[in-house]
Structure formats: structure tokens, C-alpha cells
N, C-alpha and C positions, 0 to 999 in steps of 0.2 A: 256671975255670967261669963266671966273669962275662962273659968275652968272647963266647961263643955267644949268651948272653941279650941282650947289647947289640946284637949284629948283628941278631937277630930284631926287636927294637924299632925299630931304625933302618930295617929293610926295610919294616915295617908302616907307619911314618910316611910314607915315600916313596910307597908304594902308595896310601895315602889321599889324599895331596896330588895325585897324578896323576889319580886318579879324580874328585876335586872339580873339577880344571881341565877335564877332559873334559865333565863334566855342565854346568858353567857355559858352556862353548863351545857346546854343543848348544842350550842355552836361549837364548843370545844370537842364534844363527843363526835359530832359530824366531821370535823376536821381530822380528828385522829383516825376515824374509819376510812376516810378518803386517802390519807397518807399511807395507811397500811395496805390498801388494795391497789393503789397506783403503782405501776412498774417504775423502777429507778434505772435509767439506761446505763449509767456508768457502773452501778453495782452489778447489774445483770451481765454486762460484758466481761467484767472482771471475774465473775463467778463461773462463767461458761468455760473459760480457758484455764485449766489448772496450771500452776507454775511448773516450770521445767523440772525442778528437783522432785516434784511429787508425781510426775507422769510415770506410768509403769514402764519398766525397762525389760526388753527381751532377754531372758537368761543366756541365750546363745551369743548375743552381742555384748553382754555385760563385761566390763574390764575385770581382769584378775587382780585382786589386791596383793597377792603374793608373788606377782611376776618378777618384781625386783629382787626377790630372795633366791630365785632359781639360778642365777648366774648364766654361764655359758651353756650348761647342760639343762635344757628344758625338760620337763616331765614328758613321759611317753604320750600322755593324753592330750598335751597341748599342741595346737596346730599353729605354725608360724603364719603370720599374715602374708597373704599372697600379694605379689607385686603385679598381678595382671598376667594375661597370657603372653607368651614370648612373641616378639615381633617377627612376622614372616616377611622375609625379603623377597622382592620380585625376582623371578627367574631372569637370567641374562638374556638379552635378545638373541634370537637365532642368527647365525652368520648368513649374510646374503650370498647366495651362490654367484660365482663370477659369471658375467655375461658371456655367452658363447661367442667365440671369435669368428668374425666374418672372414671367410677365406677368399671372398671376391675382391680382387685388387681395385676394381673400378668403384665398387660400393664403398670400400674403405677410403678411397680418395675423396668421395663426396661427403662422407660422414666421418671425417678425421677428427682427432681430439682438438678441442678448442674452437671448432667451427660451428656456428649456429645455423648457417644457411648453406645449402650445397653450392659449390662453385664449379662451373663447367670447366672441363679440361682445356688446356691451351690449344689453340688452333681450331676450336669449334665455336661458332657464332650462333647464338640462339636465333631461331627463325622468327622474323617479325610477323605480326598478324597481318592477314591480307586486308588491303584497303578496298572498301567497296567502290566499284567502278561507277563513275558518274554517268547519268543517262546519256544515251547517244543523241548527238545534235544532228538534225537533218542537214543534208548537204546544201551548200550554198547555191548550187546550180538548179535551175528550174523555177516554176511559178508556184506560189503558195497562197492558200486561202485559209481563212478562219471560219469554220462552220459553227455558228452560234446555236442553231436549233433546227429541228425537222418536225413538221406538224402535218397532220392529215387534213386539218381544217385550215383553209386559206386565211380566214379572219385572224386566227391566232398568229400566223406567220406575219401578217401585216401589222398586228399590234406590236410584235417584237421589233419589226423594222422601224416603226415610229418611235419606239423607246430608244433605239440606237441612234436615230437621227437627232433626238433631243440631247443625247450625250455627245454629239459631234461626229458620229460615224455615218458613213454612206454605205448602207447595206443593199444587197441584191437578193431577189427571190429566184430560186431555181426549182422547177418541177421535175420530179424523177419518178419513174415507174419501178416498183419493187414487187416481189412476189405477193405481198399482202395488200397491195393497192398502190395508190399514188400518194407521195409525200411532197411537202413544200419546204424546201431548205432555205435557211436564212444564212447568208455568207457575207464575209467582208473580204475585200481584195479585188484583184490580185496584188500581192506584195512582191516587189522585185528584190528587196533586201530583207535579210533575216532580222536585222535590228528594228526595222519598221514594224515587222510582224510581231516581234517580241514586246515592243512598247505597247502596241494596241492590245495584245493579249493581257498584259499586266493591268492596263486600265479597265478592261472588262472584268478581270478578277477582283479588282478593288470595288466594283459595283455589284458583285455577287453573280456575275455571268460567266459560265465556263464555256470555253471555246476549244474546238479540236482543230489540229493542223491538218490540212488537206493539200497534197502536192499533185500537180498536174504536169 
């Protein structure tokens, strides 16, 4: 009874061994095919660039192996190496023509050698710029008024008079006939002194009121 069992075990072992060998063979074949088809970077790069010694050389630029045997007298067909085109020197600068001499003695005095700014001759004084004259001041004699405004409507004149009274000024209204009708003038004064008039005029200007000087 033990003999059939031993035969079954022996047959199973052989079957497993053969199956393992077949699987290993298939794997080895697949690996070999993959390795042959896969590109190898280092081998390809080396194969692309041929070594310097194996690169083709242009016959015109190839060195002459018998050049050392020629000596000083080189053969007629040999061409000595050129050392480049001869250097071309720049032409010398053209001489600057002498400036024409100025025969004017006065001009040569102003623009003499070593002088950067013209100097007026002795005895001549440069004229000073004219100073603008100050506005004329009215004469101190007479009577002066400050006319603050002139209105056709009496109510406007009275409103300005009230504003001046609020500022401390005593104004007066004067009616005058003009070619275009009647006007109502608002005036301050009279002023006996110019200083008093100027002070009042300055105060009016500080409050935005312009006044004209009227002399009688």
C-alpha cells in the first residue's frame, strides 16, 4: 500500500520541478528581450560622438608629416601660415588751423588770453539797472476821503454803511447825478492827515473792502 503513495509523491515532485524550470526559462527570455530593446544612455552617448582621432580630417588643413625635413627652403607648393592681415594704423589727426587773429584792439582786450569773463576797460562804469519808481504819494495839503462804493440802489449803499459801522467806521452817503443816472456813494472822511487815511484804508483792505482816495 505504501508503493502507490510513494509513486504519487514522486510524480508530483517531478511535475513541480519541470513547471518551475519552464517558468524560469520564460522569465529569462523576457528579460533578455527587454534588455536588448531598451536604450542604454551611456552607451548611446559614447557611440554618437566618435573619438577625436577617428574624426575625418580636412586634407587642406592636415599637417604635413615631412615639414621638418624641408629645412629653411620649403617646397614651392607649400604655403607658409599666415599671421593675419597687417595692422592698419590710424591716420594722424589733421592739424587744426590757427584761429584768425582779431585785429580789433577793443575786442582783444575783452577776450585776452587767460581771461574767462570780459572785463570793462578802466574809467568805464557799467550802468546800473533802473530802479522802478515808487507810486506817487498824494500831497499832504487838502482834504481827503475814502470812497468805499457807489450804488444805484439806495438799499445797497445803506447796507454797506451799516457794515462799516459794525467795523467801527462812521460812513456817509452822498448822492450824485451822472450821465447814466443817479448813484449813491459811500465815503469815509474827511481826513485831515494822510496817516489817519492810510490806517483806515489798511483796515478796510484787511476786511476785503477796497477804497479809493478822493481829494477835495
